[in-house]
LORO-99115 format. One line per 4 residues: for each residue x, y, z of C-alpha. Coordinates in Angstrom, 3 decimals, always signed. Example, Ala and Ser with C-alpha at 12.3 -4.5 7.8 and 13.67 -1.06 7.14 Angstrom:
REM LORO-99115
+12.300,-4.500,+7.800 | +13.670,-1.060,+7.140 $
//
This chain:
REM LORO-99115
+0.446,+22.615,-0.126 | -2.710,+20.532,+0.210 | -2.667,+16.904,-0.790 | -4.456,+16.091,-4.018 $
-6.414,+12.904,-3.201 | -7.244,+10.998,-6.400 | -9.689,+8.070,-6.566 | -7.810,+4.927,-7.617 $
-9.328,+3.603,-10.856 | -8.914,+0.450,-12.883 | -8.095,+0.752,-16.600 | -11.803,+0.267,-17.265 $
-12.553,+3.418,-15.263 | -14.105,+1.523,-12.353 | -13.222,+3.181,-9.049 | -11.558,+0.908,-6.500 $
-13.617,+0.421,-3.336 | -12.671,-0.880,+0.095 | -14.493,-4.108,-0.786 | -11.957,-4.560,-3.604 $
-8.932,-3.396,-1.571 | -8.969,-3.427,+2.206 | -5.877,-1.379,+3.034 | -5.446,-2.559,+6.620 $
-5.821,-6.251,+5.785 | -3.611,-6.095,+2.708 | -0.784,-3.916,+4.003 | -0.393,-5.435,+7.477 $
-0.874,-9.181,+7.060 | +2.789,-10.150,+6.680 | +3.166,-9.876,+2.891 | +5.038,-6.572,+3.000 $
+6.613,-4.750,+5.894 | +7.366,-1.203,+4.785 | +3.982,+0.538,+4.883 | +3.255,+2.953,+7.709 $
-0.186,+3.737,+9.147 | -0.778,+7.351,+10.133 | -3.638,+7.357,+12.635 | -4.091,+11.111,+12.259 $
-5.956,+11.249,+8.968 | -6.211,+7.446,+8.814 | -3.980,+6.916,+5.810 | -1.055,+4.695,+4.875 $
+2.273,+5.733,+3.380 | +5.300,+4.263,+1.664 | +7.966,+5.108,-0.881 | +6.788,+3.769,-4.215 $
+8.423,+4.234,-7.628 | +10.435,+7.404,-6.964 | +7.734,+9.132,-4.949 | +5.856,+8.884,-1.704 $
+2.393,+7.446,-2.000 | -0.331,+7.909,+0.584 | -3.468,+5.762,+0.500 | -6.752,+6.161,+2.326 $
-10.349,+5.037,+2.304 | -12.709,+7.937,+1.605 | -15.981,+8.448,+3.516 | -17.724,+6.921,+0.472 $
-15.545,+3.745,+0.698 | -13.433,+4.639,-2.335 | -9.683,+4.067,-2.197 | -7.830,+7.308,-2.868 $
-4.151,+8.066,-3.252 | -1.933,+11.121,-3.106 | +1.536,+11.276,-4.578 | +4.370,+13.444,-3.238 $
+5.642,+15.063,-5.368 | +2.660,+15.136,-7.749 | +3.138,+13.637,-11.219 | +4.786,+15.999,-13.677 $
+2.164,+15.507,-16.373 | -1.047,+13.542,-17.053 | +0.791,+10.688,-18.805 | +3.061,+10.213,-15.783 $
+0.011,+10.225,-13.493 | -1.656,+7.481,-15.563 | +1.549,+5.421,-15.537 | +1.925,+5.792,-11.767 $
-1.682,+4.762,-11.154 | -1.146,+1.708,-13.393 | +1.800,+0.704,-11.179 | -0.414,+0.951,-8.078 $
-3.106,-1.148,-9.774 | -0.508,-3.766,-10.683 | +1.095,-3.724,-7.199 | -2.250,-4.491,-5.573 $
-3.222,-6.990,-8.306 | -6.477,-5.090,-8.814 | -7.136,-6.205,-12.395 | -7.854,-9.697,-11.040 $
-11.502,-9.986,-10.003 | -11.194,-11.595,-6.570 | -14.974,-11.493,-6.043 | -15.445,-14.082,-8.813 $
-12.807,-16.314,-7.236 | -14.267,-15.918,-3.756 | -17.793,-16.676,-4.991 | -16.483,-19.865,-6.604 $
-14.586,-20.909,-3.468 | -17.656,-20.240,-1.277 | -19.632,-22.731,-3.369 | -16.935,-25.368,-2.976 $
-15.889,-25.039,+0.671 | -18.098,-24.608,+3.752 | -15.182,-23.514,+5.936 | -14.197,-20.829,+3.451 $
-17.816,-19.640,+3.295 | -17.810,-19.198,+7.085 | -14.793,-16.845,+7.086 | -14.899,-15.232,+3.635 $
-16.586,-11.971,+4.683 | -13.811,-11.250,+7.197 | -11.250,-11.179,+4.393 | -13.052,-9.247,+1.644 $
-10.644,-6.782,+0.111 | -7.508,-8.721,+1.024 | -5.196,-8.648,-2.005 | -2.089,-10.615,-2.910 $
+0.570,-7.978,-3.477 | +2.901,-8.060,-6.475 | +5.979,-6.956,-4.612 | +9.318,-6.161,-6.236 $
+11.303,-9.456,-6.129 | +14.343,-7.902,-4.426 | +12.221,-6.328,-1.671 | +10.413,-9.637,-1.283 $
+13.745,-11.452,-0.890 | +14.998,-8.949,+1.700 | +11.718,-9.269,+3.636 | +11.919,-13.063,+3.495 $
+15.497,-13.165,+4.777 | +14.728,-10.751,+7.611 | +11.519,-12.593,+8.506 | +13.281,-15.716,+9.722 $
+12.565,-16.130,+13.449 | +11.016,-12.650,+13.755 | +7.553,-11.191,+14.220 | +5.825,-8.661,+11.933 $
+6.570,-5.643,+14.171 | +10.275,-6.481,+14.346 | +10.489,-7.234,+10.609 | +8.830,-3.883,+9.821 $
+11.267,-2.093,+12.124 | +14.257,-3.767,+10.457 | +12.970,-2.951,+6.954 | +12.504,+0.713,+7.924 $
+16.038,+0.827,+9.351 | +17.445,-0.723,+6.184 | +15.622,+1.786,+3.995 | +16.877,+4.634,+6.137 $
+20.498,+3.495,+6.038 | +20.622,+1.997,+2.527 | +19.020,+4.567,+0.195 | +18.941,+2.197,-2.789 $
+16.262,+0.197,-0.943 | +14.030,+3.267,-0.747 | +13.225,+5.380,-3.764 | +12.581,+8.321,-1.489 $
+14.743,+8.384,+1.638 | +13.093,+11.519,+3.070 | +10.090,+9.402,+4.052 | +12.226,+7.327,+6.386 $
+14.204,+10.302,+7.686 | +10.926,+11.874,+8.796 | +9.898,+8.644,+10.499 | +13.208,+8.540,+12.331 $
+12.672,+12.110,+13.510 | +9.189,+11.058,+14.670 | +7.376,+13.506,+12.438 | +3.646,+12.900,+12.743 $
+2.610,+12.206,+9.164 | +3.993,+13.757,+5.996 | +3.662,+17.373,+7.155 | +7.422,+17.863,+6.921 $
+7.293,+17.641,+3.125 | +4.081,+19.570,+2.746 | +5.215,+22.533,+4.855 | +8.758,+22.740,+3.518 $
//
C-alpha cells in the first residue's frame, strides 16, 4: 500500500506552506514530546485521533499529511484535517502578528526570520499535563523517551499503540503497517 499524501488546507482552501508551519521548529521545540522524525523520507509521525498521522514538507514547500488507516469516507477526511488545522493553530494568521511585532521591537525584527513557521500547538490538556509533570528536571530527549515509554505501556495515552510497538522494535519508519 502506498501512502496517500494530501496537501494540508485551511477551511478557506489555502494550502499550508512551510512558511506557515515549520514542522521541525514546531514539533521539536519543547511544546510536545511525542512526535518522531523519520530521516528516511524526511517525515514526522505520531498517533493522532485514532490514527497514525505522518507529516512532511513537499518539494514545493507545501505541508502534506498521510493518515494510516485512511479515512473511511470524505466527511471523515475533512473532519480529520480540521483537527490537524486546529492542533497546529493554523487558522490564526501568525504573519500579521509577526509583522506587527517587527514594527514594535528591534530585537524581534533581528530574529524573526529564524522562527517563521513556528506554531503554538493546541495540545490535548491531559497530554500537556503529563508532559509538564515529566518535564521537571529533565531535558527534551529524556522527556520524549519517557512519553514514548508511557504510550507504549499505557495504551489509553496513545490512540494507536502499534506506532509505539514498531518504534520499540526499531522498525525504520511505518513500513510495518504498510507491508502487513
